[in-house]
C-alpha positions in Angstrom: -48.3 12.9 67.7 -45.7 10.9 65.7 -43.5 8.3 66.9 -39.9 7.9 65.8 -39.5 5.9 62.6 -36.3 4.2 64.1 -36.2 4.2 68.0 -32.6 3.3 69.3 -32.2 -0.4 68.9 -31.6 -2.6 72.1 -32.6 -5.9 70.9 -30.2 -9.0 71.1 -32.5 -11.0 69.0 -30.5 -10.6 65.5 -29.2 -13.2 63.2 -27.2 -13.0 60.2 -27.3 -15.7 57.4 -25.4 -15.7 53.9 -27.8 -15.3 51.0 -25.7 -15.4 47.9 -23.1 -12.4 48.0 -24.6 -10.5 51.0 -24.9 -11.3 54.6 -28.5 -10.8 55.6 -29.7 -9.6 58.9 -33.0 -10.4 60.6 -34.5 -10.3 64.1 -37.3 -12.9 65.3 -39.7 -12.1 68.1 -42.7 -14.2 69.3 -44.4 -17.6 68.3 -47.3 -18.4 66.2 -48.0 -17.9 62.7 -45.1 -16.4 60.9 -45.3 -12.6 59.9 -42.5 -11.2 57.9 -41.9 -7.3 58.1 -39.9 -5.3 55.4 -38.8 -1.6 55.9 -38.7 1.1 53.5 -35.6 2.6 51.7 -32.9 4.0 54.1 -34.6 2.2 57.1 -34.0 -1.1 59.0 -35.7 -3.7 61.2 -36.0 -1.1 63.9 -38.4 0.8 61.8 -40.8 -2.0 63.2 -39.9 -1.8 66.7 -42.8 0.4 67.9 -45.2 -2.4 66.7 -43.1 -5.7 67.6 -44.6 -6.1 71.1 -48.1 -6.1 70.1 -47.5 -8.1 66.9 -45.4 -10.7 68.7 -48.1 -11.7 71.1 -49.6 -13.9 68.6 -47.3 -14.2 65.7 -43.7 -15.3 65.0 -42.2 -12.0 63.6 -39.3 -12.1 61.2 -38.2 -8.6 60.7 -35.6 -8.1 57.8 -32.7 -5.6 57.0 -32.8 -5.5 53.2 -29.6 -5.6 51.3 -27.2 -2.8 52.1 -29.6 -1.4 55.0 -29.0 -1.8 58.6 -26.8 -4.7 59.3 -27.2 -6.4 56.0 -24.2 -6.0 53.4 -24.4 -5.3 49.8 -20.9 -5.8 48.2 -22.3 -4.8 44.8 -23.4 -1.5 46.0 -26.6 -1.3 44.1 -30.2 -1.9 44.9 -33.0 -3.2 42.8 -36.2 -4.4 44.3 -36.2 -7.5 42.2 -33.0 -8.4 43.8 -34.3 -7.8 47.2 -37.2 -10.1 46.5 -34.9 -12.7 45.6 -33.1 -12.1 48.8 -36.1 -12.4 51.0 -37.5 -15.5 49.2 -34.0 -17.1 50.0 -34.2 -16.1 53.6 -37.5 -17.6 53.8 -36.3 -20.9 52.4 -33.5 -21.1 54.8 -36.1 -20.5 57.6 -38.1 -23.3 56.2 -41.3 -21.1 55.3 -43.0 -22.3 52.2 -45.8 -19.5 52.4 -45.6 -16.3 54.1 -47.7 -13.2 55.4 -45.9 -10.0 55.1 -46.3 -6.3 56.2 -44.2 -4.0 54.2 -43.6 -0.3 53.8 -42.6 1.9 50.8 -39.6 0.1 49.0 -40.5 -3.1 51.0 -43.9 -2.8 49.2 -42.1 -2.7 45.9 -40.1 -5.8 46.9 -43.3 -7.5 47.9 -44.9 -6.9 44.6 -42.1 -8.5 42.9 -42.3 -11.4 45.3 -46.2 -11.7 44.8 -46.1 -11.4 41.2 -43.2 -13.9 40.4 -44.2 -16.6 42.8 -47.7 -15.7 43.9 -48.6 -19.0 45.7 -45.9 -18.2 48.3 -47.6 -15.2 49.7 -50.7 -15.9 51.7 -51.7 -12.3 52.7 -49.9 -8.9 52.7 -50.3 -5.4 54.0 -48.9 -2.8 51.6 -48.1 0.6 53.2 -47.3 3.5 50.9 -46.3 1.2 48.1 -46.3 1.9 44.3 -46.2 -0.1 41.1 -44.4 2.9 39.0 -42.5 6.0 40.0 -44.5 9.1 39.0 -42.9 12.4 38.0 -43.0 13.9 41.6 -41.3 10.9 43.1 -38.6 11.1 40.5 -38.0 14.7 41.1 -37.4 13.9 44.9 -35.1 11.0 44.1 -33.0 13.0 41.6 -32.5 16.1 44.0 -32.1 14.0 47.4 -29.3 14.5 49.8 -28.7 14.0 53.4 -28.7 17.7 54.1 -31.9 18.4 52.5 -33.8 15.5 54.0 -36.4 16.2 56.9 -34.7 15.8 60.3 -36.7 12.8 61.1 -35.6 11.1 58.0 -31.9 12.1 58.7 -32.3 10.5 62.4 -33.5 7.4 60.8 -30.7 7.1 58.3 -28.2 7.7 61.3 -29.8 5.1 63.4 -30.2 2.4 60.8 -26.9 2.9 59.0 -24.7 0.6 61.1 -21.7 1.3 59.0 -21.8 5.0 59.5 -21.4 7.7 57.0 -20.1 5.5 54.2 -23.3 3.4 54.3 -25.5 6.5 54.3 -23.5 7.9 51.2 -24.1 4.6 49.5 -27.9 4.6 50.2 -28.5 8.1 48.9 -26.6 7.4 45.8 -28.7 4.4 45.2 -31.9 6.5 46.2 -30.9 9.1 43.5 -30.5 6.4 40.9 -34.2 5.5 41.1 -35.0 8.7 39.0 -33.2 7.6 35.9 -33.8 3.7 35.9 -37.5 3.9 37.1 -38.8 1.9 34.4 -37.5 -1.3 35.7 -39.6 -0.7 38.8 -42.9 -0.6 36.8 -45.6 -3.1 37.0 -48.4 -3.4 34.3 -51.9 -3.7 35.8 -52.0 -7.2 34.1 -49.2 -8.4 36.4 -50.9 -7.2 39.5 -54.0 -9.0 38.4 -52.0 -12.4 39.0 -51.5 -11.8 42.7 -53.6 -14.2 44.6 -52.7 -12.8 48.3 -55.3 -11.1 50.5 -54.2 -7.7 50.3 -54.8 -4.5 52.5 -53.4 -1.4 50.7 -52.7 1.3 53.1 -51.8 4.8 51.9 -51.8 8.6 53.1 -53.7 11.0 50.9 -51.0 13.6 51.4 -48.4 11.1 50.4 -45.5 13.4 48.8 -44.1 10.4 46.8 -46.9 8.6 45.3 -50.4 10.2 44.8 -53.5 8.7 45.9 -54.4 7.5 42.3 -51.7 4.9 42.8 -53.0 3.0 45.7 -56.4 3.1 44.2 -55.2 1.6 41.0 -53.3 -1.2 43.1 -56.5 -2.0 44.9 -58.5 -2.2 41.9 -56.1 -4.5 40.1 -55.4 -7.0 42.8 -58.5 -9.4 42.9 -58.7 -9.9 46.9 -57.7 -6.5 48.1 -58.9 -3.9 50.5 -58.3 -0.3 50.6 -57.5 2.1 53.5 -56.8 5.8 52.9 -55.6 7.6 55.8 -56.9 11.3 55.6 -54.1 13.7 56.1 -51.6 11.0 56.0 -48.0 11.5 54.5 -45.6 8.9 53.1 -45.7 5.8 55.6 -48.4 7.3 58.0 -48.6 4.5 60.4 -46.5 6.3 63.2 -49.2 8.8 63.9 -50.6 7.7 67.4 -54.0 8.8 66.3 -54.0 6.2 63.4 -55.2 2.7 64.7 -52.8 1.0 62.2 -52.0 -2.1 64.2 -55.5 -3.1 65.3 -56.9 -2.3 61.9 -54.1 -4.3 60.0 -54.3 -7.2 62.7 -58.0 -7.4 62.2 -57.5 -7.8 58.4 -54.9 -10.4 58.9 -56.8 -12.4 61.2 -60.2 -11.9 59.5 -62.4 -14.7 58.7 -61.2 -15.2 55.2 -57.5 -15.3 56.3 -55.7 -18.4 55.3 
């Protein structure tokens, strides 16, 4: 059984702040140690709603719409994970957070890898879900031919729910998604960069991920010094919504483990 990736939003907890040229939207829940949640490409803060009630029992959640996604704007109409990383750092500075814990999925993972390699001391711990350090041929083929019409119904529903500016925003996001196939080299990390990451890291990946084969999370796990690896049998891309997968409890045990900062 799979839970929707973007249940209809009913929250009134949203805030918008000016970050350089964009208006960046985020939601807050709970109190306690801060935990930042970043969604994947085409998604929004609502992707995390199936988990916020449980996570907010002991954490101050900061749930972000990345540039051009959800309520956040993107006047330049382009997306790079490096720029998204800068946006998140600036948001955290506005919130007075010197160091942070982050849970991220897919594009949020690439954004976090930029953060964790550029300013490693600012990331205490992280959970990387379906992330990659380079775009393999199979992913670039998906990027190249992607259109709204050939996306799975569940992904179409997520785009429609998350794109707060409607069809125009959906078209912009898909154009940016298509562009990943021809500019993929800017998203690559050499393993020597991953070695510089100091955060405690849990790598979560499905062994049937259609974008990034299982060799990629294994390489990430082997490259980051303080990492753990969880490969989910039969899991596709971002396999945390399957109710048979104990994602929240497992990730919380890692986050709050005896060696957590």
